[in-house]
matplotlib code that plots the C-alpha trace (Angstrom):
import matplotlib.pyplot as plt

x = [58.3, 57.7, 58.4, 57.5, 60.4, 60.8, 60.1, 56.4, 55.5, 54.3, 51.6, 49.7, 46.6, 44.9, 45.8, 44.3, 44.1, 44.1, 46.0, 43.4, 41.6, 39.5, 42.4, 44.5, 41.7, 41.2, 44.9, 45.0, 42.1, 43.3, 46.7, 45.1, 43.5, 46.8, 46.5, 49.4, 48.4, 49.9, 48.4, 49.2, 48.6, 49.5, 50.6, 54.2, 53.6, 50.4, 48.2, 48.2, 44.6, 41.9, 39.0, 37.0, 37.4, 34.9, 35.1, 31.8, 31.3, 30.6, 33.8, 35.9, 34.3, 35.7, 39.2, 42.1, 42.7, 46.0, 44.3, 41.4, 43.9, 45.8, 42.5, 41.4, 44.8, 45.2, 41.7, 39.1, 36.1, 33.2, 31.0, 27.9, 26.5, 24.3, 21.9, 21.4, 19.6, 21.5, 21.6, 23.3, 20.0, 20.2, 17.1, 18.5, 21.1, 22.6, 24.7, 24.9, 24.2, 27.1, 30.5, 30.9, 28.4, 30.4, 32.2, 36.0, 37.4, 40.8, 42.2, 42.1, 45.8, 46.2, 43.8, 45.8, 49.0, 47.6, 46.3, 49.7, 51.4, 49.0, 49.6, 53.3, 52.6, 50.2, 52.5, 54.0, 50.7, 50.4, 53.0, 51.6, 53.1, 52.2, 53.8, 53.4, 53.8, 52.1, 49.0, 46.5, 46.3, 44.2, 42.3, 41.7, 39.7, 40.6, 38.1, 39.7, 43.1, 42.9, 42.9, 45.7, 46.4, 48.6, 50.5, 52.6, 55.4, 54.6, 58.1, 59.6, 56.6, 57.5, 54.7, 54.4, 51.7, 50.6, 48.3, 46.1, 43.5, 41.2, 41.3, 39.8, 39.1, 39.4, 40.6, 38.0, 35.1, 37.2, 38.0, 40.1, 39.0, 35.3, 36.0, 38.0, 35.1, 32.6, 30.3, 27.7, 28.0, 24.5, 23.2, 22.9, 24.9, 23.2, 23.7, 24.3, 28.0, 29.9, 33.0, 35.2, 38.2, 40.2, 41.9, 42.4, 39.4, 40.1, 37.2, 35.2, 35.7, 34.4, 31.4, 30.5, 31.0, 34.3, 34.7, 31.4, 30.3, 27.9, 25.4, 23.8, 20.8, 20.1, 17.6, 19.4, 20.0, 22.7, 25.4, 23.5, 21.1, 22.1, 24.0, 27.4, 28.8, 31.9, 33.6, 36.6, 39.9, 43.3, 45.3, 48.1, 51.4, 49.8, 46.9, 48.4, 46.1, 43.2, 42.5, 41.3, 41.3, 38.0, 36.8, 34.1, 31.8, 29.1, 26.7, 26.2, 23.4, 24.2, 22.6, 24.6, 27.8, 27.0, 25.9, 27.9, 31.0, 32.9, 33.7, 36.7, 35.7, 37.7, 35.8, 37.2, 35.3, 35.2, 33.9, 31.4, 34.3, 35.9, 33.2, 35.1, 36.4, 39.9, 41.8, 44.3, 46.7, 46.7, 43.9, 43.2, 45.3, 42.7, 40.5, 38.8, 35.2, 34.4, 31.7, 30.4, 28.6, 25.7, 24.1, 23.7, 23.1, 26.3, 26.3, 28.5, 30.8, 32.3, 36.0, 37.9, 37.5, 40.1, 40.2, 38.5, 35.8, 34.9, 35.0, 32.5, 30.2, 30.4, 29.5, 26.6, 25.1, 25.6, 28.6, 30.7, 34.4, 36.9, 36.7, 39.6, 42.0, 44.3, 42.8, 45.6, 44.4, 45.5, 43.5, 40.7, 38.4, 35.2, 33.0, 29.6, 26.8, 27.0, 24.8, 26.0, 25.8, 27.6, 25.4, 27.2, 29.9, 31.4, 32.1, 33.9, 36.9, 37.0, 35.1, 34.6, 34.7, 34.4, 34.0, 34.7, 31.3, 29.3, 29.6, 27.4, 27.5, 29.5, 26.3, 26.4, 30.1, 29.2, 31.3, 34.7, 33.0, 30.9, 34.0, 35.9, 32.9, 32.9, 36.5, 35.9, 33.0, 34.7, 38.1, 36.9, 34.9, 37.9, 40.0, 37.5, 37.4, 41.1, 41.1, 38.1, 38.9, 39.3, 36.2, 32.8, 31.4, 34.4, 34.1, 30.3, 30.9, 33.5, 31.2, 28.3, 30.5, 31.6, 28.0, 26.9, 29.2, 27.3, 23.9, 24.7, 26.7, 24.8, 21.5, 22.9, 24.6, 21.4, 19.4, 22.1, 22.3, 18.5, 18.7, 21.6, 19.8, 16.8, 18.9, 20.8, 17.5, 16.5, 19.6, 20.1, 16.5, 16.2, 12.4, 11.4, 8.3, 10.5, 13.0, 10.2, 8.9, 12.4, 13.1, 9.8, 10.5, 14.0, 12.6, 10.1, 12.8, 14.9, 12.1, 12.1, 15.0, 14.0, 14.0, 17.4, 18.7, 17.5, 19.2, 22.5, 22.3, 21.7, 24.6, 26.8, 25.8, 24.8, 21.4, 22.8, 21.8, 22.0, 18.8, 17.9, 21.3, 21.6, 24.3, 21.8, 20.0, 17.8, 17.2, 14.3, 12.9, 10.7, 7.2, 7.8, 10.9, 9.3, 6.3, 8.4, 10.2, 7.0, 5.2, 8.1, 9.1, 12.6, 14.7, 17.8, 17.8, 20.4, 22.1, 22.1, 25.2, 26.5, 25.5, 28.2, 27.4, 29.7, 31.1, 33.2, 35.9, 35.9, 33.3, 31.5, 33.5, 32.0, 28.6, 29.9, 32.6, 35.9, 37.0, 35.4, 33.9, 35.0, 33.2, 33.6, 34.9, 37.2, 36.4, 39.1, 38.0, 37.3, 34.2, 32.7, 30.3, 28.4, 26.7, 23.9, 22.3, 19.3, 17.8, 14.6, 14.1, 15.8, 19.4, 20.1, 21.8, 24.2, 23.9, 24.0, 20.7, 22.0, 24.5, 27.0, 29.5, 27.8, 27.5, 31.1, 32.4, 30.3, 31.8, 35.4, 36.6, 35.1, 36.5, 40.0, 39.8, 38.3, 39.6, 36.2, 36.4, 34.0, 32.4, 29.8, 27.1, 26.0, 22.4, 23.6, 24.4, 20.9, 21.9, 24.1, 21.5, 18.9, 21.2, 21.5, 17.7, 18.4, 15.2, 16.1, 19.4, 20.6, 23.8, 24.7, 27.4, 29.0, 30.8, 34.3, 32.8, 30.8, 27.4, 25.3, 25.2, 23.3, 20.9, 20.1, 17.3, 17.4, 21.2, 22.1, 25.5, 24.0, 22.8, 26.2, 28.1, 25.7, 26.0, 29.8, 30.1, 27.6, 29.5, 33.1, 32.9, 34.9, 33.7, 32.9, 31.6, 34.2, 33.0, 29.3, 29.7, 31.7, 28.7, 26.6, 27.2, 28.5, 29.5, 32.4, 33.1, 34.0, 32.3, 30.1, 26.6, 25.4, 21.8, 22.6, 25.7, 25.2, 26.4, 29.2, 28.8, 27.8, 24.2, 23.4, 24.6, 22.8, 19.7, 20.2, 20.4, 17.3, 15.5, 16.5, 15.1, 12.0, 11.3, 11.2, 9.3, 6.8, 6.0, 5.8, 3.4, 1.2, 1.3, 0.2, -2.6, -3.8, -3.7, -5.4, -8.0, -8.7, -8.9, -11.4, -13.5, -13.5, -14.5, -17.4, -18.7, -18.4, -20.2, -23.0, -23.4, -23.4, -26.0, -28.3, -27.9, -28.8, -31.8, -33.0, -32.6, -34.6, -37.4, -37.8]
y = [-29.5, -25.8, -23.7, -20.1, -17.8, -16.3, -12.9, -11.9, -12.4, -9.4, -11.4, -14.5, -16.4, -16.3, -14.5, -16.0, -13.9, -16.0, -19.3, -21.0, -24.2, -22.3, -20.5, -23.7, -25.7, -23.1, -23.1, -26.9, -27.1, -24.3, -25.8, -29.2, -27.3, -25.9, -22.4, -20.5, -19.5, -17.2, -17.5, -14.6, -14.2, -11.3, -13.7, -14.6, -18.1, -20.3, -20.2, -23.4, -23.0, -25.6, -23.6, -25.4, -29.1, -31.2, -32.5, -33.6, -36.4, -34.2, -32.2, -35.5, -36.5, -33.4, -33.2, -34.9, -38.6, -37.9, -35.4, -37.8, -40.6, -38.4, -37.3, -40.9, -41.8, -39.0, -37.6, -39.0, -40.7, -39.5, -42.6, -40.7, -38.2, -38.5, -35.7, -35.7, -34.0, -32.5, -35.9, -37.6, -39.3, -39.8, -38.6, -39.0, -41.2, -40.2, -43.0, -43.3, -46.7, -46.3, -45.2, -43.0, -40.4, -39.9, -36.6, -36.8, -34.4, -32.8, -29.4, -26.8, -26.5, -30.2, -29.8, -26.8, -28.8, -31.6, -29.1, -27.4, -30.7, -31.4, -27.9, -28.6, -31.9, -30.4, -27.5, -29.6, -29.2, -25.5, -23.2, -22.6, -21.0, -19.5, -16.2, -15.3, -11.8, -10.2, -8.2, -6.8, -3.1, -2.2, -3.8, -2.3, -4.5, -3.7, -6.0, -8.1, -6.7, -8.5, -7.4, -5.1, -5.9, -3.7, -5.9, -4.9, -6.8, -6.7, -6.9, -4.2, -2.1, -2.1, -2.4, -4.0, -4.6, -8.0, -8.4, -11.4, -12.6, -13.5, -12.9, -15.1, -13.5, -16.2, -14.0, -14.6, -12.6, -9.4, -9.8, -7.0, -8.1, -7.7, -4.3, -3.1, -4.0, -2.3, -5.4, -5.2, -7.9, -7.7, -9.8, -9.7, -10.2, -11.7, -10.9, -14.6, -15.6, -18.9, -20.1, -22.9, -24.9, -27.5, -29.7, -33.2, -33.9, -37.1, -39.5, -37.6, -40.2, -42.9, -40.9, -40.2, -43.8, -43.6, -41.6, -39.9, -36.3, -35.3, -32.5, -31.8, -29.4, -28.1, -25.7, -25.2, -22.0, -19.5, -21.0, -24.3, -23.1, -23.8, -26.3, -27.8, -29.7, -31.9, -33.4, -35.8, -34.7, -36.4, -36.9, -34.5, -35.1, -34.3, -36.7, -39.5, -42.6, -40.6, -41.7, -38.3, -34.6, -32.8, -29.4, -28.3, -25.5, -23.8, -21.0, -18.0, -15.4, -11.8, -11.9, -14.9, -13.2, -10.2, -12.0, -15.2, -15.0, -12.6, -10.2, -7.9, -4.2, -3.1, -3.5, -3.9, -2.0, -3.6, -2.0, -3.6, -4.9, -6.7, -8.9, -12.2, -14.0, -13.4, -16.7, -17.7, -20.6, -21.3, -21.3, -18.1, -15.9, -13.2, -12.0, -9.1, -8.8, -7.7, -5.3, -5.6, -2.7, -3.6, -0.3, 1.6, -1.3, -2.9, -6.6, -8.3, -11.1, -13.6, -13.7, -16.8, -19.5, -21.1, -24.8, -24.1, -22.1, -24.8, -27.5, -25.5, -25.1, -28.8, -29.8, -27.4, -28.6, -32.3, -33.3, -35.1, -36.0, -36.6, -33.2, -33.7, -34.7, -32.3, -30.6, -30.0, -27.0, -26.5, -23.7, -21.4, -18.8, -16.9, -15.7, -14.1, -15.2, -13.7, -14.6, -12.6, -13.0, -11.0, -9.1, -10.9, -13.5, -12.1, -8.7, -8.6, -10.9, -11.0, -13.6, -14.2, -17.6, -19.0, -16.6, -13.7, -14.4, -15.8, -16.4, -18.0, -19.9, -23.2, -25.3, -28.4, -28.0, -26.4, -23.3, -24.5, -27.2, -24.7, -22.6, -25.6, -26.3, -22.7, -23.1, -26.3, -24.7, -21.6, -23.2, -25.4, -22.5, -20.2, -23.0, -23.5, -19.7, -19.5, -22.3, -20.9, -19.8, -16.1, -15.9, -14.4, -17.8, -18.5, -15.1, -15.5, -19.0, -17.7, -14.9, -17.3, -19.7, -17.0, -15.7, -19.2, -19.3, -16.5, -18.0, -21.5, -21.0, -18.0, -19.9, -23.0, -20.9, -18.8, -22.0, -23.3, -20.0, -20.0, -23.5, -22.7, -19.5, -21.6, -24.2, -21.5, -20.0, -23.5, -24.5, -21.1, -20.8, -20.4, -20.9, -23.7, -24.5, -24.6, -26.9, -29.3, -29.3, -29.7, -32.7, -34.3, -33.7, -35.2, -38.3, -38.7, -38.2, -40.9, -43.4, -42.2, -43.8, -42.2, -38.7, -39.3, -40.5, -37.2, -35.3, -37.2, -36.3, -32.7, -32.3, -34.3, -31.8, -34.6, -33.0, -29.7, -29.2, -26.7, -27.7, -24.1, -23.3, -22.3, -25.1, -27.8, -29.3, -32.2, -33.5, -35.8, -36.3, -39.4, -39.0, -41.6, -39.8, -36.4, -37.7, -39.2, -35.8, -33.8, -36.1, -36.2, -39.8, -38.8, -39.2, -37.8, -34.5, -32.3, -30.2, -33.0, -34.5, -37.4, -40.6, -42.8, -45.7, -48.4, -47.4, -49.2, -47.0, -46.5, -47.1, -50.4, -52.9, -56.2, -57.6, -57.9, -55.7, -57.3, -56.8, -54.9, -51.4, -48.4, -45.6, -42.0, -40.6, -39.0, -37.2, -36.6, -33.1, -33.8, -34.0, -37.5, -39.0, -42.0, -44.4, -46.2, -49.3, -49.0, -51.6, -52.3, -55.6, -58.9, -58.8, -62.5, -62.6, -59.7, -58.2, -54.4, -52.7, -49.9, -49.6, -47.1, -47.3, -44.5, -42.1, -42.7, -42.2, -39.0, -37.4, -38.6, -35.2, -33.5, -36.3, -35.7, -31.9, -31.5, -34.6, -36.1, -39.4, -42.2, -44.7, -47.4, -49.0, -52.3, -53.6, -56.4, -53.8, -53.1, -51.3, -48.8, -48.2, -47.7, -45.2, -43.3, -43.5, -45.2, -47.2, -47.1, -46.2, -42.7, -40.6, -38.5, -35.8, -34.8, -31.5, -31.2, -30.5, -33.8, -32.3, -33.4, -30.9, -32.9, -35.9, -37.1, -39.7, -41.4, -41.0, -38.3, -37.3, -34.1, -33.1, -33.9, -31.9, -29.0, -28.8, -29.0, -26.3, -24.0, -24.4, -24.4, -22.2, -24.7, -25.5, -29.2, -29.4, -32.0, -34.4, -33.6, -34.2, -37.4, -39.2, -39.0, -41.9, -40.7, -37.3, -35.6, -32.3, -30.6, -32.6, -35.5, -35.6, -32.0, -33.1, -34.9, -33.1, -31.4, -27.8, -27.2, -23.5, -21.8, -21.0, -24.7, -25.9, -23.2, -24.0, -27.7, -27.2, -25.1, -27.7, -30.5, -28.3, -27.4, -31.0, -32.0, -28.9, -29.3, -32.9, -32.0, -29.2, -31.7, -34.1, -31.4, -30.4, -34.0, -34.5, -31.3, -32.0, -35.4, -34.0, -31.3, -33.9, -36.1, -33.1, -32.3, -35.9, -36.0, -32.7, -33.9, -37.0, -35.0, -32.6, -35.4, -37.2, -34.0, -33.3, -36.9, -36.6, -33.3, -34.7, -37.6]
z = [-63.1, -63.8, -60.8, -60.1, -59.3, -55.8, -57.2, -57.6, -61.3, -63.3, -64.9, -63.8, -64.9, -61.5, -58.3, -55.2, -52.0, -48.9, -48.2, -46.0, -47.1, -49.6, -51.3, -51.3, -52.9, -55.5, -56.3, -56.5, -58.9, -61.1, -61.4, -62.3, -65.2, -66.3, -65.0, -63.4, -59.9, -57.3, -53.8, -51.4, -47.6, -45.3, -42.5, -42.5, -41.1, -41.1, -38.0, -35.9, -35.0, -34.5, -35.9, -38.6, -37.7, -39.7, -43.2, -44.7, -47.2, -50.1, -49.5, -49.4, -52.7, -54.4, -52.8, -54.5, -53.8, -52.0, -49.6, -48.9, -48.2, -45.7, -44.0, -43.6, -42.2, -39.6, -38.9, -36.5, -38.2, -36.0, -35.7, -34.6, -32.2, -29.2, -28.0, -24.3, -21.5, -18.6, -16.9, -19.9, -20.7, -24.5, -26.3, -29.9, -31.3, -34.7, -36.2, -40.0, -41.5, -43.9, -42.7, -45.7, -44.4, -41.3, -40.5, -40.5, -37.8, -37.5, -36.8, -39.6, -39.6, -40.4, -43.3, -44.6, -44.3, -46.4, -49.0, -49.2, -49.8, -52.7, -54.1, -54.3, -56.1, -58.7, -59.4, -62.2, -64.1, -63.7, -61.9, -58.5, -55.4, -52.0, -51.1, -47.5, -46.0, -49.0, -48.7, -51.2, -51.3, -54.3, -57.3, -60.7, -63.0, -66.6, -68.2, -71.0, -70.1, -66.7, -63.1, -61.9, -58.2, -56.1, -53.6, -50.6, -49.0, -45.3, -44.0, -46.2, -47.1, -50.8, -53.4, -56.8, -59.4, -60.6, -63.5, -63.4, -65.8, -62.9, -59.1, -56.4, -53.0, -50.3, -47.6, -44.9, -43.4, -43.2, -46.9, -48.3, -51.8, -51.0, -49.3, -52.3, -54.6, -52.4, -52.2, -49.5, -46.8, -45.4, -42.5, -38.8, -35.6, -32.6, -29.0, -28.3, -27.9, -28.0, -26.3, -27.4, -25.9, -27.6, -25.0, -23.6, -21.3, -19.3, -19.3, -21.9, -24.7, -22.4, -21.4, -25.1, -26.1, -28.1, -31.3, -31.0, -30.8, -28.0, -27.4, -24.0, -23.5, -20.1, -18.5, -15.2, -13.4, -14.3, -16.5, -16.4, -19.0, -22.6, -24.7, -24.7, -27.7, -28.0, -31.0, -30.9, -32.7, -33.1, -29.8, -28.9, -27.2, -23.9, -24.3, -22.4, -22.4, -23.8, -27.4, -28.5, -27.7, -27.9, -29.2, -26.7, -27.6, -25.4, -25.9, -23.6, -23.8, -23.3, -19.9, -18.8, -19.9, -17.9, -14.8, -14.6, -16.8, -14.7, -17.6, -17.3, -16.6, -19.6, -22.9, -26.3, -29.0, -32.4, -35.6, -38.0, -40.1, -37.2, -35.8, -35.9, -32.8, -31.6, -31.6, -28.9, -29.2, -25.4, -22.9, -21.0, -23.2, -23.2, -20.4, -22.1, -22.8, -26.4, -27.2, -30.8, -32.1, -34.4, -35.4, -32.1, -29.9, -28.3, -27.7, -25.1, -26.3, -23.9, -23.3, -24.4, -21.8, -19.6, -18.8, -15.5, -17.2, -19.6, -16.9, -14.9, -17.9, -18.8, -15.3, -15.1, -18.4, -18.0, -20.2, -17.7, -17.6, -14.8, -13.2, -10.9, -13.7, -15.5, -18.6, -21.1, -23.2, -26.8, -28.3, -27.1, -28.6, -28.3, -31.1, -31.9, -34.1, -37.6, -40.5, -43.6, -47.3, -50.0, -52.4, -55.2, -55.4, -58.6, -60.1, -63.5, -63.3, -59.5, -57.5, -53.8, -52.1, -48.6, -45.7, -48.0, -49.5, -46.6, -42.9, -40.3, -36.9, -37.0, -36.4, -38.5, -39.6, -42.9, -43.2, -44.4, -46.4, -48.3, -48.9, -50.4, -52.6, -53.7, -54.7, -56.7, -58.5, -59.6, -60.3, -63.2, -64.6, -64.6, -66.0, -68.9, -69.4, -69.8, -72.4, -74.3, -77.9, -78.6, -80.6, -80.0, -79.0, -76.7, -75.0, -74.5, -73.1, -70.6, -69.5, -69.0, -67.0, -64.6, -64.3, -63.4, -60.4, -58.6, -59.7, -58.5, -55.3, -54.0, -54.3, -52.5, -49.8, -49.2, -48.5, -46.1, -44.3, -43.8, -42.4, -40.1, -38.9, -37.9, -36.2, -34.3, -33.0, -32.0, -30.1, -28.4, -27.1, -23.3, -23.2, -20.9, -23.0, -26.2, -24.3, -23.6, -27.1, -28.5, -26.2, -27.3, -31.0, -30.7, -29.0, -31.9, -34.5, -32.8, -33.9, -37.5, -39.4, -42.8, -41.3, -39.7, -43.1, -44.7, -41.9, -42.5, -46.2, -45.4, -43.0, -45.4, -48.1, -50.5, -51.4, -52.7, -56.4, -59.3, -61.0, -61.7, -63.2, -66.9, -67.1, -66.2, -69.3, -69.8, -73.3, -72.7, -76.2, -75.6, -74.2, -71.5, -70.2, -70.3, -68.5, -65.7, -65.3, -65.3, -62.9, -60.5, -61.3, -62.3, -59.2, -60.9, -62.6, -64.3, -61.7, -59.1, -57.5, -59.5, -57.6, -56.1, -58.5, -59.7, -63.2, -65.8, -67.3, -71.1, -73.8, -73.9, -76.0, -75.0, -73.9, -70.4, -68.9, -67.8, -64.3, -61.4, -61.7, -59.7, -57.9, -59.3, -56.0, -55.1, -58.3, -60.9, -61.8, -65.5, -67.7, -67.3, -69.8, -68.4, -70.9, -69.2, -70.7, -68.4, -66.2, -68.1, -69.8, -69.2, -67.9, -67.9, -71.3, -70.4, -73.9, -74.2, -74.7, -76.8, -79.7, -78.3, -81.2, -83.3, -80.4, -79.2, -82.8, -83.1, -79.9, -80.3, -81.4, -78.2, -76.1, -77.4, -77.3, -73.9, -72.2, -71.5, -69.7, -70.7, -68.4, -69.0, -66.9, -68.4, -68.1, -65.8, -63.1, -61.9, -58.8, -60.6, -63.3, -60.6, -58.8, -62.0, -62.6, -65.9, -66.7, -70.4, -72.2, -71.4, -71.2, -68.2, -68.6, -65.3, -65.0, -63.5, -60.1, -60.1, -60.7, -63.7, -66.5, -69.1, -69.2, -72.7, -72.7, -75.2, -75.8, -78.3, -79.6, -80.9, -77.4, -75.9, -78.5, -78.4, -74.6, -74.6, -77.2, -75.4, -72.1, -73.3, -76.5, -78.6, -82.1, -82.2, -85.8, -86.9, -84.4, -85.2, -88.9, -88.3, -86.8, -89.9, -92.3, -95.7, -94.4, -92.8, -91.2, -94.5, -97.2, -98.1, -99.5, -99.5, -99.1, -95.8, -94.5, -91.2, -90.9, -88.5, -87.8, -84.6, -85.8, -86.4, -83.1, -81.2, -83.1, -82.5, -78.7, -78.8, -80.9, -78.4, -75.6, -77.5, -78.4, -74.7, -73.7, -76.5, -75.6, -71.9, -72.8, -74.7, -71.8, -69.4, -71.7, -71.9, -68.2, -67.4, -70.0, -68.6, -65.1, -66.3, -68.0, -64.9, -62.8, -65.1, -64.9, -61.1, -60.9, -63.0, -60.9, -57.7, -59.0, -60.2, -56.8, -55.0, -57.1, -56.6, -52.9, -52.6, -54.8, -52.4]

ax = plt.figure().add_subplot(projection="3d")
ax.plot(x, y, z, "-o")
ax.set_aspect("equal")
plt.show()
């Protein structure tokens, strides 16, 4: 294995600032793509904090297999959640039908430890190391020459310069990278505050029904007004007979803080760049009230709660446990409500990820998960940019890849922030009328399984998509396929998440595949080309509905060069074909982050090659020429030989797009014309009927 020396290197492929879950995920994925990575963090030792505690299904799909196995071994699988009134009268039961959609809960420090172990393992692919006690002082982006980063050794105060081809800022909401670039972090800070306590609460697991989360809404007096939320976490050494510890979170309005929370007379003033909560490893470590200045209006923030504080809140709001038993605190904090989004996630060769690019309330457990998915998205693109050829096409492809990171992730994050902002306004409302309407709406929702399923998919982050991305292409060259796409009949589109369908590895070599198939998740982080036979027609014979030999032969050069994995879905597998929306034969090309980049319907080697060349910048002409009988990449019949230069393949991609667009346009004209003709006929009949009526 190649190891990085203890000294800071003068040059590196990628410098990652921040060694939390986002920075570690970025480092792992970059190393898997062969990049040399240096991760720095100003803290000498990792924080043992609970903080972000939920891992959503989409995140687990994208993490390495060893990490996912460790999570499933040590974390708590949250089997559902009940929403209650103050009397513990359940008004909504949320229990996923399939166990895969469940949240896996554990402290953030456990997640970081698992990721650090994985980083050490993948360091054999690309040199990767974490250097603690090193802070970022300055950034100078030199364009094609790389990014010059001035680093400071915290213990000694000495400075050095590291030149990186790319820099990833994953250093949290107070990001020094974002501040060095001068990127605006616009948004708002609410006067509402939250308090949280991670502890062993005797009897709480039994009250909630086992490994379940719980939310209680109350409209009582004083501290009895508001919500309290609890999620189970792995037991600690002080848990005794309790199967879980719990992270309990409650909201407090500014008025409630001032009247009922017994704030300390001494106030701590925080500037706009220091709005995040102060974390304390033991309960009651801070008794100060924080004042957060937002413009000229100060907002009170609650102090971190003690075990007695949280017990009082839980009792007042209807989340019971054994109140006379000993509560063993582990971690406590308080925080305000911030909703902020960076003006851009990328500037030059520097990108932002995680809380450095966006922050919001922890409602729905989305924050860390969005940051990890930021890291997965940008890592494969930086890896591809590093491997792009030093040609005009290669440089253009690398630039387009980096630009797509901001386009894709900022759009998705913006929608998530809007949803969380609305949810925060909902759960924090103190209006009695709204409380009644919310209770009624939740009771109605409890009787709508389809609506609850959509909610599970949303929280599990399965419905995020990049359909509007420039990297999402659909080559639908048949009228039927184009019609289905235009009329909304296509359930799966380019830019969507790759469905969790059963696949058979390799190209089809027999009428019926040997052995069982496998699911694509946890995802391997490579290009994946899925050859679908489709589910139309008879499947009793088990014969393939499409001859894949010519297509596989035509793309073999790209497969070898880019490490594209092949998978096949035979016609006999109707469920998998249906999940992949394969009515007829088609190919689906999944990107290294498990989102669909290309759908070619019907299958087309030209479309696959043109797409891969456009995205990666590699010339794939040899493979293109090889698919034409009687020709090769450098010779053959001149009348039928296919050019292998950049102009041809760009034209080919445009032609494939134009063919689909042209036929869709014709279809629209036909439908609109038919509708107009029908409207004219109906109008004439109506006029004649009216005239006949008035004559009578």
